[in-house]
C-alpha positions in Angstrom: 17.4 11.9 -6.6 16.1 14.8 -4.5 15.3 14.7 -0.8 11.7 13.9 0.1 10.8 14.5 3.7 7.8 12.3 3.4 9.7 9.2 2.3 11.0 6.4 4.5 14.1 4.4 3.7 14.6 1.0 5.2 17.0 -1.9 4.5 15.6 -4.3 1.8 15.2 -7.1 4.4 13.1 -5.0 6.7 9.4 -5.9 7.1 7.4 -2.8 7.8 4.4 -3.4 10.0 0.8 -2.1 10.0 -0.4 0.4 10.9 2.4 2.2 9.2 3.7 4.9 11.5 4.0 7.8 9.1 1.2 10.3 8.5 0.0 10.4 4.9 0.6 6.7 4.2 -2.3 4.3 3.6 -1.6 0.5 4.0 -3.7 -1.6 1.7 -4.1 -4.2 4.5 -6.1 -1.5 6.5 -8.7 -1.9 3.8 -8.9 -5.7 3.9 -6.1 -6.8 1.5 -4.6 -10.0 2.7 -1.5 -10.4 0.6 -1.7 -14.2 0.9 -1.6 -15.0 -2.8 -5.0 -16.6 -2.7 -7.5 -13.9 -1.7 -8.6 -11.5 -4.4 -7.3 -8.2 -3.1 -8.4 -6.1 -6.0 -11.4 -4.4 -4.2 -9.4 -3.6 -1.1 -6.5 -2.2 -3.1 -8.8 0.0 -5.1 -10.6 1.2 -1.9 -7.2 2.2 -0.5 -6.4 4.1 -3.7 -9.8 5.8 -3.7 -9.6 6.7 0.0 -6.1 8.1 0.1 -6.1 11.9 -0.5 -4.0 13.4 -3.2 -0.4 13.7 -2.2 -0.5 10.7 0.2 1.2 7.3 -0.3 -0.6 3.9 -0.7 1.7 1.2 0.7 1.8 -2.5 -0.1 3.7 -4.2 2.8 6.0 -7.1 2.2 4.0 -10.3 2.8 4.8 -14.0 2.6 3.1 -14.2 -0.8 1.7 -11.5 -3.0 -1.4 -9.3 -3.4 -3.7 -11.0 -5.9 -5.1 -8.5 -8.4 -7.6 -9.6 -11.0 -8.5 -6.3 -12.6 -6.8 -3.0 -13.4 -6.3 -0.6 -10.5 -7.2 3.0 -11.2 -5.2 5.8 -9.8 -7.2 9.0 -10.1 -5.2 11.4 -7.8 -1.7 12.6 -7.9 
């Protein structure tokens, strides 16, 4: 695996908070995703993917449940 200066490595048990402190990263919770396992987070996740410019990272933080997705998410940028 090659070195990527834009990546962040944290221990598996680390919970990363929002707002994520690295330029070029977009946290889905900034767009309204709850990650509570009940709320339909599809629209918020898609909005994060649509908003993030090419070359950036869309980040799903560790939550107590999961991000409920009820439709396919479309990634249209590299």
